[in-house]
VEXDREN-2710 file (C-alpha; in Angstrom, 1 decimal):
% VEXDREN-2710
k/r/px/py/pz
1/MET/101.2/201.0/-56.3
2/VAL/100.5/198.1/-54.4
3/ALA/100.7/198.4/-50.7
4/SER/100.8/195.2/-48.7
5/LYS/101.2/194.9/-44.7
6/ALA/103.5/191.7/-43.5
7/ALA/105.7/191.8/-40.3
8/GLY/104.6/195.2/-38.9
9/ALA/105.7/197.0/-42.2
10/PHE/104.2/198.4/-45.1
11/VAL/105.8/197.3/-48.5
12/ARG/105.4/199.7/-51.6
13/LEU/106.0/197.9/-54.8
14/GLU/105.6/200.6/-57.8
15/VAL/104.6/199.2/-61.3
16/VAL/106.0/201.1/-64.9
17/VAL/103.0/200.4/-67.3
18/SER/105.0/199.7/-70.6
19/GLY/104.0/196.4/-72.2
20/TRP/103.4/194.1/-69.5
21/GLU/100.8/191.3/-70.2
22/SER/98.5/189.8/-67.3
23/GLU/95.5/187.9/-67.5
24/SER/91.7/189.6/-69.1
25/PRO/90.9/193.0/-67.2
26/ALA/87.4/191.4/-67.6
27/GLU/88.1/188.3/-65.7
28/THR/90.3/190.5/-63.3
29/ALA/87.3/192.5/-62.7
30/MET/84.8/189.9/-62.4
31/GLU/87.3/188.0/-59.4
32/GLN/88.0/191.2/-57.8
33/MET/83.9/191.8/-57.6
34/SER/83.4/188.0/-56.5
35/ILE/85.4/188.8/-53.6
36/GLU/84.0/192.0/-52.7
37/GLY/80.4/189.7/-52.5
38/VAL/78.8/191.0/-56.4
39/GLY/77.5/188.4/-58.0
40/PRO/78.0/187.7/-61.9
41/ALA/74.4/188.3/-62.4
42/ALA/73.2/191.5/-64.0
43/TYR/74.9/195.0/-62.7
44/THR/73.6/198.5/-63.3
45/VAL/75.7/200.9/-65.0
46/THR/76.6/202.8/-61.6
47/GLU/77.6/199.1/-60.2
48/LEU/79.9/198.0/-62.9
49/THR/81.4/201.3/-63.3
50/ALA/82.5/201.9/-59.7
51/ALA/83.5/198.2/-59.4
52/ILE/85.4/199.2/-62.1
53/HIS/86.6/201.7/-60.4
54/ARG/87.6/200.1/-57.2
55/LEU/89.5/197.4/-59.5
56/LEU/91.5/200.5/-61.5
57/THR/92.1/202.6/-58.3
58/LEU/93.3/199.9/-56.2
59/ASN/95.7/198.7/-59.2
60/PHE/97.2/201.8/-60.8
61/ASP/97.3/204.3/-58.5
62/ASP/100.8/205.1/-59.0
63/VAL/101.8/204.6/-62.1
64/ARG/104.0/206.0/-64.6
65/VAL/103.3/206.2/-68.2
66/THR/105.5/207.6/-71.3
67/GLY/104.1/208.9/-74.7
68/GLU/103.8/212.2/-76.6
69/VAL/101.4/215.2/-75.4
70/SER/99.0/216.3/-77.3
71/GLY/95.6/219.1/-77.1
72/TYR/97.2/220.5/-73.9
73/LYS/95.5/223.4/-72.6
74/VAL/94.8/225.2/-69.3
75/TRP/91.7/226.6/-68.8
76/THR/90.5/229.2/-66.8
77/SER/90.3/227.3/-63.3
78/GLY/94.1/226.5/-63.8
79/HIS/93.6/222.8/-64.0
80/ALA/95.1/221.6/-67.9
81/TYR/94.2/218.8/-69.7
82/PHE/95.6/216.8/-72.3
83/THR/96.4/213.5/-74.3
84/LEU/99.1/211.0/-74.2
85/LYS/99.7/208.7/-77.5
86/ASP/101.9/206.5/-79.0
87/GLY/101.2/204.9/-82.5
88/ALA/98.5/202.3/-81.2
89/ALA/96.9/204.3/-78.1
90/GLN/95.9/207.3/-76.4
91/VAL/94.7/208.0/-72.3
92/ARG/93.2/211.5/-71.4
93/CYS/95.0/213.1/-68.7
94/VAL/94.1/216.0/-66.3
95/LEU/97.3/217.9/-64.5
96/PHE/95.3/220.0/-61.1
97/ARG/96.5/223.4/-60.5
98/ASN/98.1/222.6/-57.3
99/VAL/100.4/220.0/-58.8
100/ALA/100.8/222.3/-62.3
101/ARG/102.7/225.5/-60.2
102/TYR/105.3/223.3/-58.8
103/LEU/106.7/221.1/-62.6
104/LYS/109.9/222.3/-63.4
105/VAL/109.0/222.0/-67.4
106/LYS/105.5/222.9/-68.7
107/PRO/104.2/220.3/-71.1
108/ALA/103.9/221.0/-74.6
109/ASP/102.1/219.3/-77.9
110/GLY/104.6/217.0/-79.5
111/MET/106.8/216.3/-76.2
112/GLN/107.6/213.5/-75.4
113/VAL/107.6/212.7/-71.5
114/ARG/106.6/210.3/-68.3
115/ALA/103.7/211.2/-66.5
116/ARG/103.3/209.2/-63.0
117/GLY/100.1/209.7/-61.5
118/SER/97.1/207.5/-60.9
119/VAL/94.1/205.8/-62.4
120/GLU/90.8/206.7/-62.0
121/VAL/87.2/206.4/-63.7
122/ARG/85.0/209.3/-63.8
123/GLN/81.7/207.5/-63.3
124/GLU/79.7/210.1/-65.1
125/ARG/81.0/210.1/-68.4
126/GLY/82.2/206.1/-68.4
127/GLU/85.4/207.2/-69.1
128/TYR/89.3/206.4/-67.3
129/GLN/91.7/209.3/-67.0
130/LEU/95.5/209.7/-65.7
131/VAL/95.5/212.5/-62.3
132/VAL/99.0/212.9/-63.1
133/SER/101.2/214.1/-60.0
134/GLY/104.7/214.7/-61.9
135/ILE/105.6/214.8/-65.6
136/GLU/109.5/214.2/-66.6
137/PRO/110.8/215.6/-69.9
138/GLN/112.0/212.4/-71.9
139/GLY/113.8/214.7/-74.5
140/GLU/117.4/214.8/-72.9
141/GLY/118.1/211.5/-74.7
142/GLU/117.4/213.1/-78.3
143/LEU/119.0/216.1/-77.5
144/GLN/122.3/214.1/-76.2
145/LEU/122.5/212.5/-79.3
146/ALA/121.7/215.4/-81.4
147/PHE/125.1/216.9/-79.4
148/GLU/127.2/214.1/-80.0
149/ARG/127.1/214.3/-83.9
150/LEU/127.4/217.8/-84.1
151/LYS/130.8/217.5/-81.6
152/ARG/132.2/215.0/-84.0
153/LYS/131.5/217.1/-87.0
154/LEU/132.8/219.8/-85.7
155/LEU/135.8/218.1/-84.4
156/GLU/136.7/216.7/-88.0
157/GLU/136.5/219.9/-89.5
158/GLY/139.1/221.4/-86.8
159/LEU/136.7/224.1/-84.8
160/PHE/138.1/222.2/-81.5
161/GLU/142.1/222.5/-82.6
162/THR/144.5/224.1/-79.2
163/ASP/146.3/225.0/-82.2
164/ARG/144.6/227.2/-83.6
165/LYS/143.2/228.8/-80.0
166/ARG/144.5/232.4/-79.6
167/PRO/146.4/234.0/-76.5
168/LEU/143.9/236.2/-74.3
169/PRO/145.6/239.8/-73.4
170/ALA/147.9/239.7/-70.4
171/PHE/146.4/243.1/-69.5
172/PRO/143.0/243.9/-71.5
173/SER/141.8/247.4/-71.7
174/ARG/138.6/246.7/-73.4
175/ILE/136.4/243.7/-72.9
176/GLY/132.9/243.1/-74.7
177/VAL/130.3/241.1/-72.5
178/VAL/127.7/239.3/-74.6
179/THR/124.8/238.1/-72.4
180/SER/121.6/238.8/-71.4
181/PRO/121.2/242.5/-69.5
182/ARG/118.6/240.9/-67.0
183/GLY/119.7/238.3/-64.7
184/ALA/123.0/237.6/-61.6
185/VAL/125.2/237.0/-64.9
186/ILE/126.3/240.5/-66.1
187/ARG/126.2/241.3/-62.6
188/ASP/128.7/238.8/-61.3
189/ILE/131.1/240.2/-64.4
190/LEU/131.4/243.4/-63.3
191/SER/131.7/242.4/-59.6
192/VAL/134.8/240.1/-60.2
193/LEU/136.5/243.0/-62.6
194/GLY/135.4/246.0/-60.6
195/ARG/137.4/244.0/-57.4
196/ARG/139.8/242.4/-59.5
197/TRP/140.8/244.9/-62.4
198/PRO/139.3/248.1/-62.2
199/MET/140.4/250.3/-65.1
200/ALA/138.9/247.9/-68.0
201/HIS/136.4/249.2/-70.3
202/VAL/133.9/247.0/-70.1
203/ARG/131.0/246.7/-73.5
204/LEU/128.0/244.5/-73.2
205/TYR/125.9/243.3/-76.1
206/PRO/122.8/242.7/-74.8
207/THR/120.8/239.3/-76.4
208/LYS/118.7/236.7/-75.4
209/VAL/120.5/233.7/-74.2
210/GLN/117.1/231.4/-74.5
211/GLY/114.5/230.7/-76.7
212/GLU/113.9/231.8/-79.8
213/GLY/115.6/235.0/-81.5
214/ALA/118.3/233.2/-79.3
215/VAL/120.8/232.0/-81.8
216/GLU/120.3/235.0/-84.3
217/GLY/121.3/237.5/-81.7
218/ILE/124.3/235.8/-80.5
219/CYS/125.6/235.6/-83.9
220/ALA/124.8/239.1/-84.6
221/ALA/126.7/239.8/-81.3
222/LEU/129.7/238.0/-81.7
223/GLU/130.1/239.2/-85.7
224/GLN/129.4/243.0/-84.6
225/LEU/131.7/243.1/-81.8
226/GLY/134.5/241.2/-83.8
227/GLY/134.1/243.1/-86.5
228/SER/134.7/246.6/-85.1
229/GLY/137.9/246.1/-83.3
230/TRP/136.8/247.5/-80.2
231/PRO/137.4/244.6/-78.2
232/GLU/140.5/242.8/-77.2
233/VAL/138.7/239.6/-75.7
234/ILE/134.9/238.6/-75.6
235/ILE/132.9/237.1/-72.8
236/LEU/130.1/234.6/-74.0
237/ALA/128.4/233.9/-70.8
238/ARG/124.9/232.3/-69.2
239/GLY/124.1/231.1/-66.3
240/GLY/123.3/226.8/-65.6
241/GLY/120.2/225.1/-66.3
242/SER/118.9/222.1/-68.1
243/ILE/120.4/220.7/-71.3
244/GLU/117.4/222.4/-72.4
245/ASP/118.3/225.9/-71.3
246/LEU/121.4/225.7/-72.6
247/TRP/120.8/224.4/-76.2
248/THR/121.5/227.7/-77.3
249/PHE/125.2/227.0/-77.1
250/ASN/125.0/224.0/-78.8
251/GLU/123.6/224.9/-82.0
252/GLU/126.3/225.0/-85.2
253/ALA/125.6/228.8/-86.1
254/VAL/126.9/229.7/-82.9
255/ALA/129.5/227.3/-82.8
256/ARG/130.9/228.9/-85.9
257/ALA/130.0/232.6/-85.2
258/ILE/133.0/232.1/-82.2
259/PHE/135.3/230.0/-84.7
260/ASN/135.3/232.8/-87.4
261/CYS/134.8/235.8/-84.4
262/PRO/138.5/237.3/-84.9
263/VAL/138.7/238.9/-81.1
264/PRO/139.2/236.1/-78.6
265/VAL/136.2/234.3/-77.1
266/VAL/135.6/233.2/-73.4
267/SER/133.1/230.7/-72.9
268/GLY/131.6/231.0/-69.4
269/VAL/128.1/229.0/-69.7
270/GLY/126.2/227.1/-66.9
271/HIS/128.4/225.2/-64.1
272/GLU/131.1/223.9/-63.3
273/THR/129.7/220.6/-64.7
274/ASP/127.8/221.9/-67.6
275/PHE/129.9/221.3/-71.3
276/THR/128.6/223.0/-74.5
277/ILE/129.7/223.0/-77.7
278/ALA/130.3/226.3/-77.7
279/ASP/133.5/225.1/-74.6
280/PHE/135.0/223.4/-76.8
281/VAL/135.1/226.2/-79.8
282/ALA/136.0/229.3/-77.7
283/ASP/139.8/230.3/-77.1
284/LEU/139.0/229.3/-73.7
285/ARG/136.4/227.5/-71.4
286/ALA/135.2/229.1/-68.1
287/PRO/133.3/227.1/-65.7
288/THR/131.1/230.2/-64.7
289/PRO/130.2/233.4/-65.5
290/SER/132.1/234.9/-62.6
291/ALA/135.5/232.4/-63.3
292/ALA/135.3/234.0/-67.2
293/ALA/136.0/237.4/-65.7
294/GLU/138.6/235.9/-63.0
295/LEU/140.2/234.2/-65.6
296/ILE/140.7/237.3/-68.3
297/ALA/141.6/239.8/-65.5
298/PRO/144.8/240.0/-63.4
299/ASP/144.3/240.8/-59.6
300/LEU/145.9/244.7/-60.0
301/LEU/147.1/243.9/-55.9
302/ALA/148.2/241.1/-56.7
303/LEU/150.1/242.4/-60.0
304/LEU/151.7/245.1/-57.4
305/ASP/152.7/243.1/-54.5
306/HIS/154.2/240.7/-57.7
307/ILE/156.3/243.9/-58.7
308/ASP/157.7/244.7/-55.3
309/THR/158.7/241.2/-54.9
310/LEU/160.8/241.5/-57.9
311/GLY/162.4/244.7/-57.5
312/ASP/163.1/243.0/-54.1
313/ARG/164.7/240.0/-55.6
314/ALA/166.7/242.2/-58.1
315/GLY/168.5/244.2/-55.7
316/ARG/169.0/241.2/-53.3
317/ALA/170.6/239.4/-56.4
318/LEU/172.9/242.6/-57.2
319/SER/173.8/243.3/-54.2
320/LEU/174.9/239.8/-53.5
321/ARG/176.6/240.0/-56.9
322/VAL/178.4/242.9/-55.9
323/ALA/179.8/242.0/-53.1
324/ARG/180.9/238.2/-54.6
325/LEU/182.8/240.9/-57.0
326/ALA/184.5/243.1/-54.5
327/ARG/185.5/240.1/-52.8
328/LEU/187.4/238.6/-55.8
329/LEU/188.2/242.0/-56.5
330/ALA/190.4/242.3/-52.9
331/GLU/191.4/238.5/-52.9
332/ARG/193.4/239.9/-55.8
333/GLY/194.8/243.4/-54.6
334/SER/194.5/245.0/-58.3
335/SER/193.7/248.5/-57.6
336/ARG/193.1/249.5/-61.2
337/PRO/190.8/246.5/-61.9
338/ALA/189.0/247.2/-58.5
339/ARG/188.2/251.1/-59.2
340/LEU/186.6/249.7/-63.2
341/VAL/184.6/247.0/-60.8
342/GLN/183.7/249.9/-58.4
343/ARG/182.5/252.3/-61.4
344/MET/180.9/249.5/-62.3
345/ILE/178.8/248.5/-59.8
346/GLY/178.0/252.4/-58.9
347/ARG/176.9/252.1/-62.8
348/ALA/174.7/249.1/-61.7
349/GLN/173.7/249.8/-58.9
350/GLN/172.3/253.2/-59.9
351/ARG/170.9/252.1/-62.6
352/ALA/169.0/249.6/-59.9
353/ASP/168.0/252.6/-58.1
354/GLU/166.6/253.8/-61.5
355/LEU/164.2/250.6/-62.1
356/ASP/162.7/250.5/-58.1
357/TYR/161.9/254.0/-59.4
358/GLY/160.0/253.4/-62.0
359/LEU/158.6/250.7/-60.9
360/ARG/157.2/252.6/-58.1
361/LEU/156.2/255.1/-60.3
362/ALA/154.3/252.7/-62.9
363/GLY/152.9/251.3/-59.7
364/GLY/151.9/254.8/-58.0
365/ARG/150.7/255.7/-61.5
366/GLN/147.8/252.9/-61.5
367/VAL/147.2/253.4/-57.8
368/ALA/146.7/257.1/-59.0
369/VAL/144.8/256.4/-62.3
370/ILE/142.1/254.5/-59.8
371/SER/142.0/256.8/-57.4
372/ALA/141.3/259.6/-59.6
373/ARG/138.5/257.3/-61.1
374/LEU/136.8/256.0/-58.5
375/GLU/136.9/259.8/-57.1
376/GLY/135.0/260.8/-60.5
377/LEU/132.5/257.9/-60.0
378/ASP/131.5/259.0/-56.3
379/ARG/131.0/262.9/-58.0
380/ARG/129.1/261.5/-60.7
381/LEU/127.0/259.3/-57.7
382/ARG/126.5/262.3/-55.1
383/ARG/124.9/264.1/-58.3
384/GLN/122.5/261.7/-59.4
385/ASP/121.1/262.3/-56.0
386/ALA/117.8/261.4/-55.6
387/ARG/117.3/263.8/-52.6
388/LEU/118.1/266.5/-54.7
389/LYS/116.3/265.9/-57.8
390/LEU/113.6/265.8/-55.3
391/SER/114.2/268.9/-53.7
392/GLN/114.1/270.0/-57.7
393/SER/111.1/268.7/-58.4
394/GLN/109.1/270.5/-55.2
395/LEU/110.5/273.4/-55.8
396/ARG/109.6/273.6/-59.6
397/ALA/106.1/271.9/-58.2
398/SER/105.4/274.7/-55.5
399/THR/106.4/277.6/-58.4
400/LEU/104.3/275.7/-60.9
401/THR/101.4/275.6/-58.5
402/ASN/101.5/279.6/-57.9
403/ARG/101.7/280.2/-61.6
404/LEU/98.7/278.4/-62.1
405/ASN/96.8/279.8/-59.1
406/ALA/97.5/282.8/-60.3
407/ALA/97.0/281.8/-63.6
408/ILE/93.2/280.7/-62.6
409/ARG/92.6/283.6/-60.5
410/THR/92.8/286.8/-62.6
411/PRO/90.5/285.6/-65.3
412/ILE/88.0/284.6/-61.9
413/GLN/88.7/288.5/-60.9
414/GLN/88.3/290.2/-63.9
415/SER/85.2/288.2/-64.6
416/CYS/83.4/289.1/-61.6
417/ALA/84.4/293.2/-62.4
418/ARG/82.5/292.4/-65.6
419/LEU/79.7/290.8/-64.1
420/GLY/79.1/293.8/-61.6
421/GLN/79.1/296.4/-64.0
422/ALA/76.6/294.3/-66.0
423/ALA/74.8/294.4/-63.6
424/ALA/74.7/297.7/-62.1
425/HIS/73.8/298.6/-66.0
426/LEU/71.0/296.2/-66.1
427/ASP/69.9/298.1/-62.9
428/ALA/70.5/301.2/-64.1
429/LEU/68.3/300.1/-67.3
430/SER/65.8/297.9/-65.4
431/PRO/61.7/299.5/-66.0
432/LEU/61.8/298.9/-61.9
433/ALA/64.0/301.5/-61.4
434/VAL/62.1/303.7/-62.9
435/LEU/58.9/302.5/-61.1
436/GLY/61.4/303.2/-57.8
437/ARG/61.4/306.8/-58.4
438/GLY/57.7/307.5/-58.3
439/TYR/56.4/306.4/-61.9
440/ALA/54.0/304.3/-63.0
441/ILE/53.2/301.9/-65.9
442/VAL/49.5/302.4/-67.4
443/GLU/48.1/299.3/-69.4
444/GLY/44.7/299.6/-71.6
445/PRO/43.0/297.2/-73.3
446/HIS/45.4/296.7/-75.8
447/GLY/49.1/296.4/-73.7
448/ILE/50.7/299.3/-72.3
449/LEU/49.5/302.8/-73.3
450/ARG/51.6/305.5/-75.0
451/ASP/48.6/307.4/-76.3
452/ALA/45.2/308.5/-74.6
453/ALA/43.9/308.4/-77.7
454/ASP/44.1/304.5/-77.5
455/VAL/41.0/304.7/-75.2
456/SER/38.2/305.5/-74.4
457/ALA/36.1/306.7/-71.5
458/GLY/35.1/303.9/-69.8
459/ASP/37.7/301.4/-70.3
460/PRO/39.5/299.7/-67.6
461/LEU/42.7/300.2/-67.0
462/GLY/46.0/298.6/-65.0
463/VAL/48.2/300.3/-63.5
464/ARG/51.7/299.3/-61.9
465/LEU/53.5/300.9/-59.0
466/SER/57.1/300.2/-57.9
467/ARG/55.3/298.1/-55.4
468/GLY/52.1/296.3/-57.0
469/ARG/49.1/297.4/-59.2
470/LEU/45.8/299.7/-59.3
471/GLY/42.7/298.7/-61.6
472/ALA/41.4/301.9/-62.7
473/ARG/39.3/303.5/-65.1
474/VAL/38.7/306.4/-67.8
475/GLU/36.7/309.1/-66.9
476/SER/37.3/311.5/-69.4
477/VAL/39.9/311.8/-72.4
478/GLU/42.1/314.5/-73.6
479/PRO/44.0/314.1/-76.7
480/ALA/47.3/315.6/-77.8
481/GLU/47.4/318.5/-79.4
482/PRO/48.6/318.4/-82.8
483/ALA/52.9/318.5/-82.5
484/PRO/54.1/321.7/-84.5
485/SER/56.1/321.8/-87.6
486/THR/59.9/323.3/-86.2
487/SER/61.7/321.2/-85.1
488/ARG/61.0/321.4/-81.3
489/GLN/58.3/318.8/-81.5
490/HIS/57.8/317.6/-77.9
491/ALA/57.3/321.1/-76.7
492/GLY/53.7/321.3/-76.4
493/PRO/52.0/319.8/-73.6
494/ARG/51.6/316.3/-73.0
495/PRO/48.5/314.3/-73.8
496/SER/46.9/314.0/-70.0
497/ILE/44.1/311.2/-68.9
498/SER/41.9/311.9/-66.3
499/GLY/40.5/308.8/-64.3
500/LYS/39.4/307.3/-61.3
501/ILE/41.2/304.5/-59.6
502/ALA/38.5/301.7/-59.4
END
């Protein structure tokens, strides 16, 4: 882009770089540097690179370049780097994060695009690159050619013939829908059907409608729904988008699946201005998914009003005919024919009353069926009340908490009881308890003393009491008498040691 000021206004000139010829870049650079006062003598690398940078910035700050994307890669910073190339050259490109986030179409390797941006020089590397500010895909022309080729092929085979298109059921009760389960399409279809024809039974076959696997999913859905014999009509729907987004419905496999489906198919793809191959093959084309639902579903309230109107018109027509016949008979003055005519009129009036009653009864039955279904749905909705489920969950959580506390508390109490018993038993067996009752433990030179013969007079002794210890010395030793041979071995006197406390 070149900006110049003339007569107080700015003139913006956009240059599309595509095979244009100019003077030598070297000559232009030299001329530019001469204008800026830089002599044509020797330059440092920095001076030369800076001059080239100024030259490119001045003349190529808003250009459009067409080419094929190659080596597209997004770094952790969010910036993307790739190369635009054609058969003879290539240019490095950078797509900054703040620009990439607003692109409608993300670049990919092999994609033909037209990139808009400015040319700058990376002075530290001595390379030039295109700083991209916008990208437009260039594949639409090729897709349109493929669309026209397939359209001509299928037209020659007779897939678009109006004679083979089947009429839709006037009052469908079973409707199949092939679309994505996410998004506004299925919600719009159900909303229209619920408003116009609430007694219809809708069966959704969820499938992808864009991207990999979408063609296979749609073909399988049409084959399964059509082959089941359940639906009376099928809606094939998708929201709006670009030609790339809608290309699934331009595939030959989808077109033949619609053609081979034994059930009438209504195509509701995209917006009013979008046309796909599926629209031409389908038995009826609707401009939008909502319009598809409106086309296949009659308006119940309008139908009831029409029935009432027909009943009133039939009654008025019959009354007028009766009046004409009565006047004719009166003019002729024939009594017997008059009676015959009166009987005919009476039977006709009776028949009219029966028809009127039947029409009103049929309408009342339909209204009753709808009211019953609405009441059933209301009861189901009340049973699914989140507050009731929350209350039940809270009650169950409280019960489980009490049971858990009881399950934890009982083992703890039992363990505490066993610990108390063990402590009491341990205390009863403790030597310290014996010492507390006035006994003492005597220790000799070789440990606890159990026999007086183990020490001699003058040996030191240690006496341990319940509280404290005593040092003692053996004064005399009185060995124990030998035990008698009778069974009562402990009847004799105990050995004794006399000593004094040191």
